[in-house]
PAVEX-251031 format. One line per 8 residues: for each residue x, y, z of C-alpha. Coordinates in steps of 0.05 Angstrom, whole numbers, padded with zeros to 5 digits. Example, Ala and Ser with C-alpha at 12.3 -4.5 7.8 and 13.67 -1.06 7.14 Angstrom:
<nodes>
00246/-00090/00156 | 00273/-00021/00143 .
</nodes>
This chain:
<nodes>
01768/02154/02339 | 01733/02219/02327 | 01771/02253/02377 | 01844/02218/02357 | 01825/02243/02285 | 01812/02310/02311 | 01880/02315/02357 | 01922/02281/02305 .
01905/02335/02242 | 01902/02393/02292 | 01975/02370/02309 | 01996/02407/02247 | 01968/02473/02267 | 02021/02532/02278 | 02077/02491/02249 | 02071/02529/02182 .
02036/02592/02180 | 02028/02586/02104 | 01985/02524/02102 | 01948/02558/02164 | 01929/02613/02128 | 01908/02573/02077 | 01858/02528/02122 | 01827/02599/02153 .
01808/02623/02088 | 01777/02550/02060 | 01743/02536/02126 | 01714/02603/02132 | 01637/02607/02147 | 01628/02638/02072 | 01679/02606/02021 | 01635/02542/02004 .
01565/02572/02012 | 01575/02645/01984 | 01614/02609/01926 | 01558/02553/01911 | 01509/02611/01916 | 01541/02651/01867 | 01548/02588/01826 | 01474/02576/01833 .
01456/02651/01812 | 01497/02644/01750 | 01463/02581/01724 | 01401/02625/01732 | 01415/02662/01675 | 01465/02608/01637 | 01435/02572/01575 | 01446/02563/01500 .
01371/02565/01485 | 01309/02570/01529 | 01297/02500/01541 | 01379/02495/01574 | 01362/02559/01614 | 01300/02530/01641 | 01330/02462/01664 | 01392/02504/01691 .
01344/02548/01728 | 01306/02487/01756 | 01372/02466/01778 | 01379/02535/01819 | 01308/02528/01851 | 01325/02467/01870 | 01384/02481/01903 | 01357/02540/01938 .
01306/02491/01967 | 01359/02442/01989 | 01395/02500/02022 | 01330/02501/02059 | 01316/02435/02079 | 01381/02424/02090 | 01389/02488/02158 | 01322/02456/02164 .
01357/02385/02183 | 01409/02418/02225 | 01359/02459/02262 | 01315/02401/02277 | 01378/02357/02296 | 01410/02404/02345 | 01339/02426/02373 | 01351/02356/02407 .
01423/02334/02414 | 01480/02377/02437 | 01550/02364/02424 | 01609/02404/02446 | 01661/02431/02399 | 01728/02388/02397 | 01763/02458/02426 | 01725/02455/02480 .
01728/02389/02502 | 01804/02355/02473 | 01873/02392/02492 | 01881/02428/02421 | 01894/02496/02386 | 01839/02527/02356 | 01854/02560/02287 | 01788/02593/02276 .
01735/02639/02323 | 01703/02590/02368 | 01633/02579/02345 | 01587/02558/02414 | 01526/02532/02377 | 01526/02443/02371 | 01580/02414/02327 | 01531/02356/02310 .
01520/02361/02251 | 01560/02409/02211 | 01517/02460/02185 | 01574/02488/02133 | 01580/02414/02105 | 01513/02409/02095 | 01500/02468/02059 | 01570/02458/02019 .
01542/02386/01996 | 01478/02401/01985 | 01488/02457/01946 | 01545/02419/01901 | 01498/02363/01905 | 01446/02393/01863 | 01477/02421/01815 | 01523/02354/01795 .
01450/02335/01779 | 01462/02378/01720 | 01531/02392/01716 | 01585/02346/01733 | 01645/02379/01725 | 01624/02447/01758 | 01588/02399/01819 | 01648/02363/01815 .
01686/02424/01833 | 01634/02442/01891 | 01639/02375/01926 | 01717/02389/01927 | 01708/02455/01954 | 01661/02427/02008 | 01698/02374/02024 | 01764/02423/02035 .
01726/02470/02077 | 01700/02415/02115 | 01771/02388/02123 | 01795/02452/02147 | 01735/02443/02203 | 01765/02379/02236 | 01841/02411/02227 | 01828/02467/02266 .
01778/02430/02314 | 01720/02460/02298 | 01686/02392/02279 | 01697/02324/02291 | 01696/02275/02233 | 01628/02251/02247 | 01596/02324/02241 | 01622/02325/02180 .
01598/02265/02154 | 01521/02277/02179 | 01524/02348/02150 | 01540/02325/02089 | 01477/02266/02085 | 01432/02325/02115 | 01456/02359/02048 | 01455/02302/02008 .
01381/02285/02040 | 01359/02355/02023 | 01379/02354/01950 | 01330/02289/01944 | 01273/02321/01978 | 01278/02381/01933 | 01288/02332/01868 | 01219/02289/01894 .
01187/02354/01900 | 01198/02389/01842 | 01188/02318/01806 | 01118/02308/01839 | 01102/02386/01844 | 01121/02411/01784 | 01074/02456/01772 | 01111/02496/01833 .
01172/02511/01791 | 01136/02521/01731 | 01096/02584/01773 | 01157/02605/01801 | 01187/02615/01739 | 01142/02641/01707 | 01127/02693/01766 | 01200/02705/01750 .
01195/02716/01666 | 01137/02759/01684 | 01192/02804/01723 | 01241/02803/01673 | 01288/02752/01718 | 01314/02704/01673 .
</nodes>
């Protein structure tokens, strides 16, 4: 089923150049992670008052922790399981450069969905927009035969689990974010 979805979507590659150009732009390795990172950076400084800014800074800390845990999760899976990419196995037309690392799980999806989930916990609309971007990026990677749908689902699940782990650590070890934010204040970074 995974392969059929990739082949069905990839059949559209080369049929409409503007669509292919759009897919190349949204599926890049950088669009969702960099946009999400810029949103986290903006949240660090955003807030009507000190309390709101503090809560947004917690979101930023949690988002950064989530990205780290998501990358760790993907790396641990990659150390035990290697899956060839669709363009290596199927008769498809790649639209993107051809990565050589494991297809499963999708690292871009894990990072994009981790940031989106962390932001969504505090800012529903902004988090929803980041979810849409992460989904669009992930769809583009399946369309271009870089990932299978299950790679994306696994990456998104790892991203969600990373946020859950980060949220739990922030709740249980609440003094650590306070120390980080206190240090940032001493350097006038808040």
